[in-house]
C-alpha positions as CSV (number, residue, x, y, z in Angstrom):
1,M,30.2,6.3,4.5
2,I,29.0,7.5,7.6
3,T,25.2,8.4,7.6
4,L,23.8,9.9,10.4
5,R,20.0,10.0,11.6
6,R,20.2,12.3,14.5
7,S,17.4,10.8,17.5
8,E,15.7,14.8,17.6
9,E,14.9,14.1,13.5
10,R,13.2,11.2,13.5
11,G,9.3,11.4,12.8
12,S,7.9,11.6,16.3
13,F,4.6,12.3,17.8
14,D,2.6,11.8,21.0
15,F,-0.7,10.1,20.7
16,G,-1.1,10.0,24.7
17,W,-1.2,6.3,25.3
18,L,2.0,6.4,23.1
19,K,4.8,8.5,22.2
20,T,7.0,6.8,19.1
21,S,9.7,8.5,17.3
22,H,9.9,6.8,14.0
23,T,13.9,6.2,12.4
24,F,12.5,5.5,9.1
25,S,9.5,6.6,7.3
26,F,6.4,5.0,8.9
27,G,2.6,5.4,10.1
28,H,2.0,9.4,10.0
29,Y,5.6,10.1,9.4
30,R,6.1,10.4,5.5
31,D,9.7,11.1,4.0
32,P,10.9,9.8,1.0
33,E,14.3,10.2,2.5
34,W,14.0,7.6,5.0
35,M,12.9,4.8,3.5
36,G,14.9,2.2,5.5
37,F,18.9,1.2,5.0
38,G,18.7,-1.6,2.9
39,P,16.1,-4.4,3.9
40,L,16.3,-3.1,7.6
41,R,12.7,-0.9,7.1
42,V,11.7,-0.2,10.8
43,I,13.2,1.0,14.2
44,N,10.2,2.7,16.0
45,E,11.3,3.4,20.0
46,D,8.0,3.0,21.6
47,F,6.7,4.2,25.2
48,V,3.8,3.1,26.1
49,A,1.3,4.0,28.8
50,P,0.1,1.7,31.7
51,G,-3.0,-0.6,30.8
52,Q,-2.6,0.8,26.8
53,G,-1.8,-0.9,23.7
54,F,-1.6,-1.8,20.4
55,G,-5.5,-3.9,19.3
56,A,-5.5,-6.8,17.1
57,H,-3.8,-6.3,13.8
58,P,-2.4,-8.0,10.7
59,H,0.9,-7.8,9.6
60,S,2.4,-10.1,6.1
61,D,6.0,-10.7,4.7
62,M,8.1,-8.9,7.6
63,E,10.8,-10.0,10.0
64,I,9.7,-8.5,13.1
65,I,11.2,-7.8,16.1
66,T,10.8,-6.7,19.2
67,Y,13.1,-5.2,21.4
68,V,12.1,-4.3,25.4
69,V,14.6,-2.0,27.1
70,S,12.4,-1.1,30.1
71,G,8.8,-2.9,31.4
72,A,7.5,-5.7,29.8
73,L,4.7,-6.0,26.5
74,A,2.3,-8.5,26.7
75,H,1.6,-10.5,22.7
76,R,-0.7,-12.8,21.4
77,D,-0.8,-13.4,18.1
78,S,-3.3,-15.5,15.6
79,L,-0.9,-18.8,16.1
80,G,-2.4,-19.1,19.4
81,H,1.2,-17.3,21.1
82,Q,0.2,-15.9,24.6
83,Q,4.2,-14.1,25.9
84,S,5.0,-11.7,28.0
85,V,9.0,-9.7,26.4
86,T,10.8,-8.2,29.2
87,P,14.8,-6.5,28.7
88,G,16.9,-9.4,28.5
89,E,14.7,-11.1,25.9
90,V,14.0,-10.8,22.0
91,Q,11.1,-11.8,20.2
92,R,10.6,-12.8,16.5
93,M,7.5,-12.8,14.7
94,S,7.6,-13.9,10.3
95,A,4.8,-12.2,9.7
96,G,5.0,-14.6,5.9
97,S,2.4,-15.3,4.0
98,G,-0.1,-13.6,7.4
99,I,-0.5,-13.1,10.7
100,E,-2.5,-11.0,13.0
101,H,-1.7,-10.1,16.5
102,S,-1.7,-7.4,20.0
103,E,0.6,-5.7,22.1
104,F,-0.4,-4.1,25.0
105,N,1.2,-3.1,28.6
106,P,0.1,-4.9,31.2
107,S,1.6,-2.8,34.1
108,N,-1.1,-0.7,35.7
109,A,1.8,1.7,36.9
110,E,5.0,2.0,34.9
111,P,5.1,2.2,31.1
112,V,7.2,0.3,28.9
113,H,9.8,1.1,26.7
114,L,10.7,-0.4,23.6
115,L,12.1,-0.5,19.8
116,Q,10.4,-2.2,17.3
117,I,12.1,-3.8,14.2
118,W,11.4,-4.4,11.2
119,I,13.4,-5.8,8.8
120,R,12.4,-7.8,4.6
121,P,12.6,-11.0,4.2
122,E,14.5,-13.1,1.7
123,K,11.3,-14.8,0.9
124,R,8.0,-13.8,0.4
125,G,4.7,-16.0,1.9
126,E,6.5,-18.1,3.9
127,P,4.5,-19.5,7.2
128,P,4.1,-17.7,10.2
129,S,6.0,-17.8,13.1
130,Y,7.2,-16.7,15.9
131,E,10.2,-17.4,18.3
132,Q,11.4,-15.8,21.9
133,K,14.2,-16.2,23.6
134,R,15.9,-14.8,26.4
135,F,19.4,-13.8,26.8
136,D,22.3,-13.8,29.9
137,S,23.3,-10.3,30.5
138,A,27.2,-11.6,29.9
139,H,25.8,-12.3,25.9
140,T,26.0,-8.6,25.6
141,R,28.6,-7.7,28.3
142,G,31.2,-5.7,26.7
143,R,30.7,-7.1,24.0
144,L,28.3,-7.3,20.0
145,G,26.4,-10.6,21.0
146,V,24.0,-11.6,18.4
147,L,20.9,-11.5,19.2
148,A,19.3,-12.3,14.9
149,S,20.5,-13.9,13.3
150,P,19.1,-16.2,9.6
151,D,21.3,-19.6,11.4
152,A,20.2,-19.1,14.8
153,R,24.3,-18.8,15.5
154,E,25.4,-18.0,20.2
155,G,21.4,-19.0,20.0
156,S,20.0,-16.0,18.3
157,V,15.9,-16.2,17.2
158,R,16.2,-17.2,12.8
159,I,15.1,-14.8,10.9
160,G,14.5,-14.7,7.2
161,Q,17.0,-12.8,6.2
162,D,20.5,-12.4,5.4
163,A,21.1,-10.2,8.5
164,L,22.5,-9.6,12.0
165,M,21.2,-7.9,15.0
166,L,24.0,-7.6,18.0
167,G,23.5,-5.9,20.4
168,A,26.2,-4.4,23.4
169,H,25.7,-3.7,27.0
170,L,29.6,-1.7,27.2
171,A,30.8,0.2,30.5
172,P,31.9,3.5,30.4
173,G,35.2,3.4,28.6
174,E,34.3,0.2,26.8
175,T,35.2,-0.4,23.7
176,A,33.4,-3.5,20.9
177,R,34.9,-3.7,17.4
178,H,32.5,-5.1,14.5
179,T,33.9,-5.6,11.1
180,I,31.9,-5.5,7.9
181,G,32.1,-7.7,5.4
182,P,32.7,-7.1,1.6
183,G,29.7,-5.9,-0.1
184,R,28.2,-5.3,3.6
185,R,26.9,-2.8,5.4
186,A,25.9,-1.6,8.8
187,W,23.4,0.4,11.3
188,V,24.5,1.1,14.4
189,Q,21.0,2.1,16.6
190,V,22.1,4.0,20.4
191,V,19.1,2.5,23.0
192,K,20.9,4.3,26.1
193,G,23.8,6.5,26.8
194,D,26.6,7.1,24.6
195,V,29.1,6.5,22.0
196,T,32.0,7.8,20.0
197,L,32.0,5.8,16.3
198,R,35.3,5.4,14.7
199,G,36.1,9.8,13.2
200,G,35.0,10.7,16.6
201,E,31.1,11.1,15.7
202,R,29.2,11.0,19.3
203,L,26.2,8.9,19.2
204,R,23.6,9.7,22.0
205,A,20.4,7.6,22.9
206,G,18.2,7.7,20.1
207,D,20.6,8.3,17.4
208,G,21.6,6.1,14.2
209,A,24.5,6.2,11.6
210,G,24.5,4.0,8.6
211,L,27.9,2.6,7.1
212,A,28.4,1.7,3.7
213,N,31.6,1.2,2.2
214,E,33.0,0.4,5.7
215,D,35.2,-2.0,6.5
216,G,34.3,-2.1,10.5
217,F,34.0,0.1,12.7
218,D,34.9,0.8,17.1
219,L,32.1,2.3,19.6
220,A,33.4,2.9,22.3
221,A,31.5,4.0,25.5
222,G,31.5,7.4,27.0
223,G,31.0,8.6,30.9
224,D,27.2,6.5,31.6
225,G,28.0,3.7,29.4
226,A,26.2,2.6,26.4
227,E,22.9,0.6,25.2
228,V,23.4,-0.2,21.3
229,L,22.6,-3.0,18.9
230,V,24.1,-3.1,15.2
231,F,23.1,-4.6,12.4
232,D,24.8,-5.8,10.4
233,L,23.0,-5.9,6.5
234,P,23.5,-7.3,2.8
């Protein structure tokens, strides 16, 4: 079964300094029909204006992944980390028993475009931790490379949930396949370009699709190519 979530159906807001779209219920956007997909709780697509950002705020018991599409995002947290996240990198913050952080756009001229992803952990109250890794372009070129996993496979960041986050950069007409194991499900999120999903469904930038009771799927990139994230979930 395939459940589609079109870009224009998301909860979207323009706060001036922040333009944001929520795939699932979050913040000012409340929708009991879209509370997540398995342990995948949040996919927020944010555009943060130059010199603006999110002030210090707390989190707990959530695996928070930041994926920057363009620009840079400066991060500070109560564990003492101060780093910038740029395209090609994945940041993972395990909030655990509690952490406070801030994020802002250090550029004076360019907005930062990012996806913030929340995944519920298997265990609550774990010590908070932070990890950030850069992936060579070959890791996701023409294939679904693992970016986050419970066992750090393929050099991915480690998360406290039996879930995978994979990414692909597909050239026009290029295809990638993902196999879904028994009892598992998958979520596809298009970051850029467009893809055709098995069954002929075309997904454009901002679109998502949940797949349950399926054994796998193919993603075929359109004429401008595509950047895609895939979540393999229990």
